N, C-alpha and C positions, 0 to 999 in steps of 0.2 A: 645476420638478421639485424635494421637498425633499433638501436636503442630509441627508448621513450626520451625524450629532454626531462631536463630537471626542472623546466617552467610550465610541461605539460603534466607532469607528474609529479609532485609534492612531496618527499620525503622528509621527514622531522631529524633533529641529530640523534636521536634515539632507534634511528631507523621503523618508526612506524608511519602509514598515511597520516599526511597533514590534519584532516577536522576528525576524523576517527580517534586520531592516536591511537590506533591498533598495529601489532606488528602480525605478520601472518597464521604465528603459533597463538595467539591471546583469540580468535575467532574460532567455532565449530562451524559446520556443514549446515547445519538446521538452525536459522536464525530467527527470531522472532523480532519484530520493528513493531516500536510504538512511537506513536508523536510528541507526548508529554514525558518530556526526562524526568518527573518524578514518579511516573507509571515502569521504568527501571526496576524500582525495587521491588515496588508490588509482585511483579513478577518473579524475582530473581528470590525472593524470602520462600516460595514456595521449593527452588534447587535445593538437593542433597548435600551441595557441596560447591562453593564457590571459588573458581580459580585465580581469574582476573576480574578487575576493576580499571576500567578509565575514561577518562572524561577530557574534551575539548570543548568551551564553549555549549551550543544547546547539544551535542551528543554523547551519551552514556553509553559505554557495554560493558555488561556484565557476563562473564561466560561462568559455565560452571555443570554440572549431571544433576537430573531427576533419572532416579535409578542406574541404569548404562548407560544413557541417551544424554551424550555432549551436547549443548544448547548455547545460546550466544542471545541474548538480550539487548537491541539498541535502538537509542532513542533517535529520531528526524528531525522533530521538531514538523510545523505545520505545511505543509504547503508541496507542491512540484517542484520548486526549485530545490528544496532540501531532499525531496527524493535523487535527484542528477547528484547530489555530492554522495549521497549513502551508497548509492546501489554501485554506482562507478567504483568506491573505492574499495566494500565488499568486493566486488569483481578482481580489481586489482590484487586484493590480499590473496587468493585462492589462484589466479592465473596469468600475474606478472610475479617474476623476478624478480625481485624489488633492489635486489643487487646488481644485477645485469641490467638492469630494466627493459628488459625481451620478454615477450611472451611465450610460457610455458609451451614445452609441444604435446601435452597432454591436459585437454583443459577439465574442471572443478565446474558439475551443475550445481547449485547453492541451495536449498530447502529456505523459501523465504515467506512466513506467515507475517502481515500484519495484523496487530492485535489497538483494534479503535471505536470509537463512538462514531455515530452518525445519526442524522436525522432521517428519516420514514417517509416514504412519501405514497404509499398505498395504508389507507385506512385498518384494514386488516393485519399490518404488523407492527403489530402497539409496540409501546414503549416497554423497555425492559426485557424484549427479546432479542434474537441473534440473528445475523443475516451475513451466508455466506456468497460471496460478489460471484456469479456467475462467469462477468465479464465487467472491465471496466470503461467507461466512456467519457471522454475525457472533451473538455469545456476550455482546458489548459492548452499552451500550445506549445509543452515541452518536446513531444515527442515527432514534430513537425522538426527540430532539430537533427535529426535521428532518420536512418534508412530503415523501416521497414515495411512487408509487404503483408496485406492481409490475406487471408482463406476466403475462398468465393460466400462462404456462409455470413462472412462476417462483415464482405463488401454489402452486401445483400440486406444486411442487419442495420449498415451506417448507412446503405442511405437509404432505408424505407424512415429512419429518425431525423436525416436530413431534409426530408421531403415535409416531415409533421413537424417539424421544429421553426422550420426556416430562419435558423438565427445564422446563416451564413452572410444575408442580409447584412448583417451588422459587422462583418469581418471575423465573428468564428467560426473555424473550420475544424469541428468534431472529431475527433478518432479513438477507434475502439479497437481492445484486443480484450481475451480471453482467459478464465484462471486455469491454472495445471491439473486436470483430470486428474494426476496422481495423487494430488492433497484435498483435490474437492471430494472428493468419495469417501473421505474420513469423516467428512461434515455434514453428515444426509438428517440424522435423527433430531427433528423438535428444533431443526435452522431453516429459516424461511431462505429460497435461492431466490435470486433477480439482478439487474443488471445496475451496477453503483453507477450515478455518473460523479466525477469530479469537477469537481468548480473549483477556480483560482482567487477565491473568495469568500467569505465567510458573510455577508451581509449582502449588498447589492448582487453578487455571482451567486447567491441561495435563495434570492427573490425578497429578501429582506431590507424594509423601507425604514429608515429614520428620518434621516433631511433633506435625502437628496435620490431626485425621480428617478425611476428604471428605464431602461432602453428596452428592456423585457418584462413588461407589468404581466403577463400570460406565461411564464416560463413554468411556476410547478404545474399549473392545469396543464402544462402541455405533456411535463415529465411525466405527469400521471395518468394521466389517457395513453401514452404510448403502447402500442402491442406491435409483436412482428412473431406473428405463430406461437410458439407457448413462454417465448420472453417476453416480458414487461418491468420495464425500471421501479424496482426497489426503495432506493434509499439515496441521497449524495454525502458527500462530505469532498477531503481533498487530497488525498493521494494514491487511491489506488489505478486511475489508468496509467500514473508514471508508474508505479510498482508494475504492472503487470506489463504494460509498454517495453520498461529497462529489461524486465527482467526475458521476457521472449527474443528480444533483438542477442542479449548475452547468454542465451541459454539455461535460465534458472527454474526453477518451481516456483511458483506462486500464489498464494493465495491472500485475500483480503478478507478477514470477519472483525463483524459491526457489531457492539453493542447498540443496540436504538436508546436515545435519550430524550428524542422527541420526534413526534408524532404530527407531520407539517400539514396535514390534512383535520385532524384533528384536534388540532390546535394544545395536544398534551405536552407535557415535559415532566421525564421520570422523578419520581419525587426523592430516590437513591441511585443515582447513575453511579456512583464507586461501585455500589453494592454489584450492578449490574456487569459493570467490565470485571469486578472481580470474581465472580463468576466463569464471564466469557475465557479470563483467561486461566482456570482450573480445569475448563473443557477441551481449552488448546495442551495445553503444556500435557496433560490425559490421551489426549488421541497421540500427538509427537511422539510422547517418551513411550509409546505401545508397538512405535515401529521396528 
């Protein structure tokens, strides 16, 4: 088997993957991802024991135990480009022999759960509530650099979305992938479900106007009004489509959970977003540690 070249998979002088600065034994098979590096300690403070702490740039990883369940929490930073780094390196840690730089014969499937914040696109999904993303619908371009195939239902859903929003006229080619049913089934009580749209930016790509005009000024209305069977768009943020797309290609189970800190329809913003995130962290750890 041909070895992966040093320029393609960078390993530092302590035998760790370059950006995450982790070695294989320093991550668990169940991983929580958070965008904000400061949020890592807000998750790991609930661990009963912490075995490893690593940091390089915005990428911080803590690995430990909640009861008998070994869990890692890793910060990704904001955006699909950072997800490309984190997912590839997490996968390399479990599925590539870093010494020989060759693929392992038996592949490991990780459980990856994003815990983040998001803006609601439905009036009845209020601030401080939670959303579990049934799908990640990307307005970014990351997955167009990888080969993947949608099932027939996702193809129909995507076609209906493209017809509804007509964004391909501006050079935007949306893509879609679903959540892991294995993880989603644990997050059903008092949690909204819906399609999460991933945007490649916070201002214009999410319909915010400061000093620049928008090429898609009706974007929020179009997203809010989209329906396909029982599916609707519940919220938008900046990582889910990349997490779902890459996890599907690499064979990992992934779920994105969001604390709603803004409602773009009612124009409300949470009075205590940190409390909402804390409650979501506790819920996520409770569910994952019970498996």
